[in-house]
N, C-alpha and C positions, 0 to 999 in steps of 0.2 A: 137189572144187571148193568144195563148201559149207563144208567145214572150213577151207579156205584163206581164203574170204571172211569167215567168222566170226573167224578169227585176225587178219585185217587190220583188221576193225572194232574188235576189242579193242585192237590196237596203237594205232590212231588215238585211241580213247577214253582209253587210258592216257596217251598223249602230251598230249592236251588237259588231262587232270586234273593231270599234272605241271606243265604250263604255268600253269594257274590257281593251283596251290599255290605255284609259284615267284613269280608276280606278287603273290599275297597276302602271302607272307613278306617280299617286298621292300617292299610298302606298310607292313606292320607294323613292319619294321625302320626304315623311313623315319620313321614316327610316333614310334617309340621314340627315334630319333636326334634328332628335333625336340624331344622332351621333355627328352632329356639336354642338348641345347643350351640349353634354357630354364633348366635347373638351374644351369648354369655361366656363362650369358651375362652376368650383371651383372659378372663379373670379366673376361671375355675380349672382349666386344663391346659396342657401344653399345646403349642401351636403345630408341631409336626403331625399329630393326629388329626387336627383340623384340616391341614392341607391334604392329607391322604383321603379323608372322608369326603371333603367337598370336591376334590378332584374327580371323584367317581360320578358326580352329577354331570351328565353330558347333555348335549342339545338334542332336541327332538325335531326331526325335519331337516331339510337340506341346509337351512341357514340358522336353525335353532330358534325360530321365532316363537315356538311354543313356550319355552321357559325364559325368554329374554326379559319379560316383564317382572320375573321374580327377583332380579338383581337390582335392588334399589340402594343397597349399602355395600361397601367394600371394607376389607380389613387389611391393614399394613402389617407385614411380617416383622419389620424392624431389622436390626443388625444381628441380634442373637436371640436364641430361645432359652438361654440359661437365666433362670430367675435370680441367681446370686449375682450375676454381672449387671443386671438392670439398674440397681441403685448406684453402682459405681459409674456406669455410663451416664446416668442422669446427672450426677454431680459433675462429671468431666465435661459433658456438653454444655451444661449450664455455665460452667466457668469459662469455657471457650466462647460462648455466646456473649457473656458479659465483657470479656476482653475485646471481642469484635465490635460491640456497640461503643464502648468507651474509646477504643482506638480510632475507629472510623469517624465518629462524631468529633473526637479530639483533633483529627486531621482536617475535618470539614470546617469547624467553627473558626479557627485562626485564619484560614484562607478567606472566609467571608468577611471577617472583621478587619483584617489588615489590608490597607490599600497597597502596601508594598508587594503583596503577593497576588495582585490582580493582573496576572500575565497568562498567556495561553497555557504554559506548562502547568501552573497551579490550578487553572480552571479545569484542565483535564484531570488533575489529581482529585479535585473536589467532586467531580462527577463520578470518578471511579470509587471514591469513598461512599458516595450516596448509593451507587449500584450495589456495592458489597454489603452495605447495611441492609438494603432492601431484600436482596435475594437470599441472604442468610436468615431473614425473618419470615419470608414468604415461600411456601412450597405448594402453590396452586398454579393455575395457568399463567398467572402474571410472572411466574418464575422465568418463563421462556423469554419474556421481554428483556429482563435484565441480563440473562445469560448471553443472549445474542448481541445485545448492545455492548457488552464488555469486549467482544471480539473486535468490533469496529472502533471502539474507544481506544483499545490498545494499539490498533493500527494508526489512529490519528496521533497518538502520542509518539509513535515511532517516526511518523512524518515530521512532527514538530522537532524532534531531535535532529533529524536529517537537515532541516532548514537551518536550525541554530548552529550546526557544526559546519556544514558545507557552504552556506550562504549567509554568514552572520551580518553582513552589511545590508542585505535585503530582507532581514528577518521581519521587521515591523511592517514591511510592505506585503510580503508573502503571507505572513500570519497576522493579518488584520483582525480586528474584533469581529467584523461581519463574517469573515471566512471561518474562524474557529468556532463561532456559534453555529454556522451552517454544518460543520463537521459533526458537532455533538448532536444537533437536531437530526441529521441524517442517520446517525447511529441509533438513536431512539426510534426513528421511523422504520428502519429495517427490522429492529426487534419487535415492534408492534405488528408489522405485516406478517412476520413469521408466526407470532402468537395467534393472530386472527385466522390465518390459513390453516395451521395445524389443529387448533382447538375446534374450529368449525367443522373440519373433516372428521375429527374424533367423535363429535356429537352424533354423527350419522351411523355409528357402529352400534351393534346389539351385543349384549354380554349375557352369557348363560353358563359358561364353563365352570367358573369358580368365583367365590366371593373374596379370595385372598390375593392380594398384590404382593409379589415377592420383592419388595423394596421398602425403604423407610419413608418415602414420600411418593405422591401420586405422579410418577413420571410416565411419559407416553410409551416408551419401549416396553416396560413390564405390563402396561395396561393392554397392549395389543395381544398379548398371549392369552388373555381372557375372553377375547371377542369371538363370536360365532360368525361374524360377517367376513367378507373377503377383505383382508387388510393389505393386499398387494399395492393398491393405490396409495394408501397412507404410508406404507413402508418406503415406497419409491419417493413420495413427497418428502418424507423425513430425511432420506438419504440425499436428495437433491438440495434441499434447504441447508442441511448440515455441510454438504460439500461446497456449496456456494459460499456460505459464511466463512468457512475455514480457509478455502483456497484464495478468495479475494483478500481477506484481511491478512492472511499469512504472507501473501505475495507482497503486499505493501510493507509489511514488517521486514521481510528478508531483503527486498531491494533497498529500503531505507538504511538498514544497518550495514549492508554491503558498501554503500557509498560512505557511510560514517567511518567504517574501519579503514577504508582506503584513504580517507582524509586524515585519520589518526596516524597511519603509517607515514604519510608524506609530511606530517607536522615536524618541524625541527626542534620544538620545545618539548623537553621531557616532562616539565610540569603541566603543560597544556595537554599532553597525551594522557597523563594520569588523571587530570580533572575530567576530561571528556569521557574516558573509559569508566571512571567511577560513577559518573552521571548516568551512563547508559547501562551499566551493569545491573542496577536495581530493576530497571524496566525489562531487561532481558531475562532476569530471574523470574519475574512475574509471568512473562510471556511463555517461558518454557514450562512452568508448572501448570498454567491454565490450559494451554493448547494440548499439552501431553495428556492430561487427564480427560478432557472433554473428547478428544479424538478417540481415545481408547474406549470410552463409554458409548459414543453415538455413531462412530464410523467403522469400528472394527466388527467383524462377524461375531454374532453372539452364539453361545451354546450353553447347555445346562452346566457344564464345568465352570464357565466364567461368570455365572450369575452371582455367586457370592463375592467374587473379586470385583465385579462391577459396582456392587453396593459399597465396598470398601474404598474403591477409587472415587466414587461419587462424593464420599465424605471430604475428600481433599478440595474439590472445587466448590462445594456448597458450604463447608464449615471451616476447613483449615486455611485455605487461600484468603478468604475475607478477613481472617484474623491476622495473617502474616503481612498483608499489603501495607497497612499503616506503618509497620516496623520497617519493611523493605524500603519505603519511599521517604521516611523521615529520619532514620537513624544517621544517615550520611549527609543530610541536607542541613547546611549551616543556617540558611535563611529561615527554615522551618523551626529549628531549635530556638533561634533568637525570637521569633514571633511568638512561640508558645511561652517562652519565658516572660515576654512583655505582657501577654494576656494574663498569665498567672499573677504578675505583679499588680496589675490593675484590679484583678479579682480580690487580691489580698487586702486591698483598701476597704472593701466591704465585708469580706469574710476572711478572718485570720487563718491562712493555710500555709503549711511548709512549702517553700519554693524550691524545687529541685534544681541543681546546677548541672547543666549539660557540659560535657567535656569538649 
């Protein structure tokens, strides 16, 4: 009797164990199936269901270390979930990128080729074209280098305009070759330091909340929303770096152009006023567009309501502004038009091309 009772107990225990193992294996296979769906969902299903399903997977433990190793890949939401609009956007952005590449390289090559344009102002133009070409083509951690560098490059250009207008007789002394090379090198150095600091800090985060980044490129701000780690240090660092970059460079721009406008007002020549203002207007247009969009994205408080708007505003400084800069700086520039015409004439000697006539 005791043997029968013990055997019955063992049978019940074994059945319970098999039941638990079966439920655990079903749960595991369900999770694996969810992950497999996640891997192929951008092709087979709509993204909103992906965001809702993946968003339910939360961290286990205080810092979420249990599931942090599961996140080895991330998916970008993009600008829209409408499949009908994606081919149109693809064609549109491909056209914009083609215009950006042709425009910036078309502004860069004549400056390098023509010795007439080897001046501080055109040296800044060439570096601006190089930066716009690079960060419209790169959406990785290197993007921060070029984005931050453009802040201080725009400030250097504003200082160059200030010296040219307010101290024309001392221009060659104040803007010597060594000095403007140092300005450009310092701009790249600040961009590199920001990249190393922010990227190295981001590498210490753990991610387990979701596989989906609500952006069209891997920016730091939307990536922080997926972290299970304490992101207060990185958020503070991002705000301090952004505030420093904007405040220092914008102060140089505002002080420089305040002095320039005061010099324009005091100028007795109407023709001189018009020429100076037209020269500075293109740069002020670029400054307004670039600073306005980047400050809105990185320094304004974020909320769920503004996530979609942030993506749209980011399109301006990553896609639209690099396309517009060559047009802004070259359409009213007589020297640039003449140089481009001369380059096309020399090119036509080897390749018969129609030469445009600039007004």
